[in-house]
N, C-alpha and C positions, 0 to 999 in steps of 0.2 A: 513826563520824564522820558527822553528819547533814549532808546537802547541802541548800542552799537553791535552789529553782527560780528561774530568771530569770522575772520577771513578764512574761507575754505572749509568751514565747519561741516557743511552738508557733504562736500566731496570726501572729507576725511572720514566721516561716519560711514559713508558707503564703502570706502576702501577697507575700513576696519571690519565691517560686516562681511565683505567678500573674503578677507583673510581668515575670519573666524570660520567661514563655511569650508575653507580649503585646508584648515589645520585640524589636528587632533591634539588634545592635551596629553602630554606624556604622564604615565603613571609614576608614582614614587617607587624607588627601588626598595624591595623588601629583602633584608639580608637572607641569604640562602636560597633565594628564588630567582636571582639573576636580573638582568635588565628587562624591563617591560616597556618598550618604546611606545606602544600604542595600547590604549585601553579598548576592550571589546565594546561593540555597540550596546547602548543602553536599551532597556525595554521600549518598544515602540519604534525601533529603528533609528533613533536619534543618536548622534555621535557626541562625544564629550566636548569636541571643539565648537559645537554649536551653542547658541543661546538656549541652555537647557533649564532655565528658570521655570518652576511650576507654580510659583506664587502669584497671586493676583497683582495687577498693576496698581500703583498708588492711586487714591481717589483723584478724579479729574483728568486721568490719562486721555489724551486726544483733544483736550480742550485748549483754548487760547492760553489759559494759565499754565497748562502742562508744557506748552512750547516755550515758555519764558526762560527756563534754565538753559536753552540752547543759545541765548544771546550772550555776548561777551560780558556785559555788565551784570549778568545774573549767573556767574559761573557756578553752576549747580554741582551738587555733590557727586554726580557721575563723572565730572571732568577729572578729578584727582586720580582715581584708580585707572581711568582710561589712559591718562598720561603715564602712570606708573607702569602699566602693561606694555606701552610702547617702548619703554626703556630696555627691556630684555629682548624685545623683538627687533631691536636695531632700527626703529623708525626715527623719523626726523624730529628735530625740535627739542631734544632733551640733552642737556649738557653732560658730557662724560665725567666731569669732575665730581658729580654727586651720584654716579651710577652705583647702585647697591650690589651689582654683580661683580664689581672689580675685585680681583684676587680670589674668586671662588673657583672651586673645581667644576668640571662639567656636570657632575652629579648634582652639586649644590645649585648650580644655575638652573637645572631642570626642576628641582624641588621648588625653587623660587618662582619659576615660570608657572608651575601648576598653581601655586598659592596666589600669585598675582591675577591669573586668569579667573580663579574662583572668586577672588575679592571683587573683580570688575563685573562679573556676570551674576553672582548670587548674593553679594552683600551690598555693594554700593547702591544699586537701584532701590534698596529698601532701608538704607541707613537712616534717612530722615524720618521715615514713617515709623520705624521701630522706636526711635527716640521720642517722637511726638506722642505715640499711642502706648508707649512703655510695653512693647511686645517682646517676649522672650522667644527668639526665633529657633525653636527646637528642631524643626524639620530642616532648616538650613544647616544647622550644626551637624545633624546626622548625615547630610550630604557631604559635609567636610570630612566626617569620620570615614566615609567610603574612600576618600583619598589618603587615609592614614593619619588624619590630624586629630584623632581622638586620644591617641596614646603615642605621641611622636617619639618620646625617649623611653618608652616601655618595651620590655623584651618581646620578641616576636612570638614566643611559644604561648603567650596568653593574649595574642591579638594586637600587640603593639607594633610600631614601625621600626624600633631598634635603632633610631638615628642618634646622632651626637647632639651635644648641647649647642654647638655652633649651627648645625643644621636647623635645630629648633628655633634658634634666634632668627635665622634667615626667614623661616616660614612665618613666624609671628609678625615680623616686621612687614612682610608682604601682605598678609591678611589684614593688617591694621589699616592699610590704605583704603580698604573697602568699608570697614566698620571697626573702629578702635574699641568701642565698648564690648561688642560681641567677642572680638578676639581676646580681649583681656579676660573675659569669663572663661573662654576656652583654655587660656594659659593656666588659670587656677584649677580647672578640671584636670588638665594634664599633670599638674603638680600633685594632686591628690592620688591619681592613678599610679604615678611613679612611686609615691610613698608606700602604697599597698604592695606594689610589685617588688620594691627594694627591701622592705622591712617585714612584710607579711610571710606567713608560712606558705608552704606549697598549696595547702588546702585553701587558704585565704586568697592567694593569687588566682587560683583557678575558679574560685567562687565569685570574686568581685571583678577582676580585670577584664575578661572578655566583653561583658555587657557594657562596661565603662569605655573601653576602647572603641566599640562600635557606636557609642553614645546612645544606645538603647536606654541606658540609664546615665544620669548626670551626678556629679559629685560636688560637695562644698567643703571648704576648709574652715574649721572652727577653732580659733585660738583666742581672738580678742573678746574681752568681756566688758560690761559697762564700767567696771572699776579698774580694769587692767588693760591698757592699750600698749604703749611703748614698754611698760614694765610687765612683760608677758609672764615672767616667772612668778608673779604674785597672784596668778589666777586662782579663783576660789571654787569653781565648779568641782564638786566632789564625786568620787566613785567609790562607794563602800562595797567591799567584797562580802557576799553572802552566798556561801557554797559555790556553785558553778556559775554564779551571775554577779554582776556589778549593779548597784542601784545608784543612778546618777541624779544629782540635784544641783541646780544652778542655771545659768543662762549665758549665751554668747551673743555678741552685738556685731552689727554691720556685716552679716554673713551673705556673701554673694551667692545668689541662687536659692537662698533660704526659703523653704516652703514649696518651691517648685522642683527642687532636686530630690534625688532618691537616696544618696549615700552621703553620710556626714562623717568626716575624719575629725574626731574631737579630742582636744587636749584637756585632760581632767586630772584632779589631784587624788591619787591613791595612797599617798604617803604624807610625810611631814612637809613643812614649809620649804620654799625654795625650789629650784629647778629639778633636784633629784627626787622630789615627791610627785612628779608629773608623769602620767602614762598616756598612751595614745590608743583610743578605742574607736572602732568603726561602727556607726549606727545606721540603721536603715529606716526610711520613712515608713510610718505605720506602727512602729514599736510603741507599746503602751507607755504613756508618760512623756512622749515627745510631741511638742507643739511649737507654734511659731507666732511671732508678734506681727504687728501691722506692716504692710509694705511701705518702706521709707520713700519719701519724696526727695529726689536728689537733683543736684545741679546738672550732672552728667551721668554717664553709665546707665542710661535709662533702658537699654535693651536687655538688662539683666536685673532681676528683682533682688532687693536687699531687705532682709528681715532679721529680727532677733530669733535665735533658736533656744527654746526653753525646755529644761528637763525637770520633771516633777515626779520623783520616785520612778524614774525610767529604768526598766530592767533590761540589761544587755548581757548576753552570754559571755563568759570569760574567753571563749574561743574567738571573740571579735577583737581582742586586744592585739595590737601590732607590737611585736617585740616583747621585751620583758617589762615588768613593772619598774617605773623609774626611768625608763628610756625615752619617754615621750617628748621631753623638752629637746633632747638631742635630735630626735626624728623631726620635730617641728622646725628647728633651725636649719637642718640639712635641706629640708624641703624649701625653706625660704631662700637659701642661697640660689637655687635654681629659679625660684619665683621672682627674685630680684632681677635676674637676667631676662626672664620672660617679660616682665612688665616694662623694663627699660626698652626691650625690643618693640613692644607695642607703641611706646613713645616715639621711637625712630620712624615707624611707619606713618604715624600722624604728622610728624614734622616733615618727612619727605613729601607727603601729599600736599602739605601746606606751602612748601617751597615751590612746588609746581604750580599751585593755584596762584601764588603771588607773582611768579614769573609770567604766567599767562596774562594776569590782570595788568601788570605794568606795561605789557606790550600792546594791549588793545585799548586801554583807558586813556583818553586824552583830556588834558587840562591846559588852559592857556595856549591852545592850538598845537600842543605837542604831546606825544605819548608820554606817560609817566616814566617809561623806560629811559627817556633822554635826560632825566633828572639825576645828576651825579650823586646827590645824597641818597636817593633811593637805590641807585646802583650799588653804592657802598654797603647799604644795609642788607641788600639781597646777597652780596658777596659774603658778608659776615654770617648770615643765616646758613648759607651753604657750607661755610668753613666749620661752623659749630656742629652742623649735622654730621659731617664726615668725621670730625674728631670724636663725637659721641659714639658713632657707629664703630669706630676702631676700638674704643675703650670697651664697648659691650662685647665685641667679638673676641677681644683679648681675654676678657674675664670668662667667656664661655669656654674657650680652649683650656684655660687654667682649671676650670671646674671639671671638664671632661677628663683631664689628665690627672685629677686628684692632687694637684699641687698644694703645697703647704700654704701658699699665699692666696689660694682661691677665694676663701671667704671674704677677705678684705678687698680683693679686686672686684668681687661681685658688689660689695658695698660701694666702692668708689664708682663703678660703672653705673649703678642705679642712681646714686647721688648726682653725678654729672649729667647723665643722659636725660633723666626726668626733669631736672632744672633747665638744662639748655633747650630741650625739645619744647617745653612749655613756652619758653621765651621766643622760640622760632615761630610757633603757632600764633602766639599773641602778636608778634610783629607782622605776621602775614595778615592777620585781621586788621591791624592798623593801616596797612598798605591798601586794604580794600575800602578804607574810609567808612562812611555810613552803611554801605552795602554789606560790609563784613559783619555788621551787628544784626543783620536780618537772618531769620532762620531759613530763608530760601538758599542761603550760601553755606557751603560745606565748612568753610574755615571756622565759623563760630562753634560748630559742633566738635571739631577737633580740639579747640581750646577748652570747651567744657568737659570733654571726655578725658583729656589727659591731665587736668588739674589735680585729680585725686591721686595720680601716680606718685606725686611728691609726698603723699601721706601713707599710703598702704604699703604692705610688704616691709614694714619698718619705715618710719618717717625719715626724711632726709636729715633731720637733726640727729637721729640715732645712727644713721650712716656715718655722719661726721664723728660721732663718739667711737664707733668701731675703728675707723681709720686712725684717729688720734691715739687710741689705746694701743693699736698695733705699732705705731711709730714710737711711742714713749716707753713701751715695754720691751721694744726690740733692742 
């Protein structure tokens, strides 16, 4: 099978490496600390603009097989984030109509550039390996936390970045071009830290948030149970009050990070049936009676472990409860409003990368003596993909603004954005795979991993069927 070389690929790589050596990655602005246009040198004299990856190269680096992704017909997973990074740097070859920086402030463009650069250097080169070997990339996420990505919308006094929901969406979209699965876990972690920051006491905030924002510790969100998925208010995990402690019994299912994370934000029943009997309690790994099920084998999201979380007479201090008894369901739903924006943003990043992969493939792949890009049907499909991507991005960013402003329609707009973006973005990634033909079905090609990783976005944080219920109820009760 003869491979076609990407025109100018070697020259472009040399150009990008030279630019990387001459640039520094701007730091995120921390409220109250002013602009930080350049980060200080890292230990060892290396600068942030350089290739600062400390992780080992994937097996086979330097071999003939390792060179294969540099050919046009084997558009490897490095190509998508590399192209996405070019977008903000104003380099050639990327259509402005899908530019994710359009309409952003200068600060937001800078946050986006930091995230894209991190995705290209620290995530994309390992995305396939993390997926294949089911590696939870703890050290990479801690590097992301050094840039402020461990508590993006958490208050600065406990280590957060204090950014807006729109800023957060922009960052997660950019990071997802490098590894959607890892970014999705980071979005869940951020949601958990925000819940503690927002609903916890001052003592709880200062006890939990700093180590979570630095990602010294990691968090998991525990709502779903084996018998209560979409019907979350029917959960059965109980927390019986005994003096200054609660005794928890029950289990949670499909918990991202379960068993590998340190902090568990758990919804449990402290009162009668229904949502008003639910409270929110923070557990820490190592508490007596807390255990975990087997690691689930999943279609995608393989860079984050998923296990059941099991409580057997698990004793937790009353001081670990967030808010008042009976407030847990409200806390869970408020967390999920932001979680829906976050996961929709992760879908946007995967779809954007897939559009770029498809664009490149159509230009270099020849059939019947002509590039695929000359086929009008494929031109139209690519145009539709780009249009749906931009429409989904606008919906997500509109919902993020509404949530930040505390608007009355924020919850339903978050549901609409999650429904539309996750459905449309999966369709975009799937169409990009189709455009790659048989190559798209090979694990050497990034597009298949984007398809696998974002399929679950239509299920979690509230299934898209539930999103339709929320929207319909708002319309019919209005």
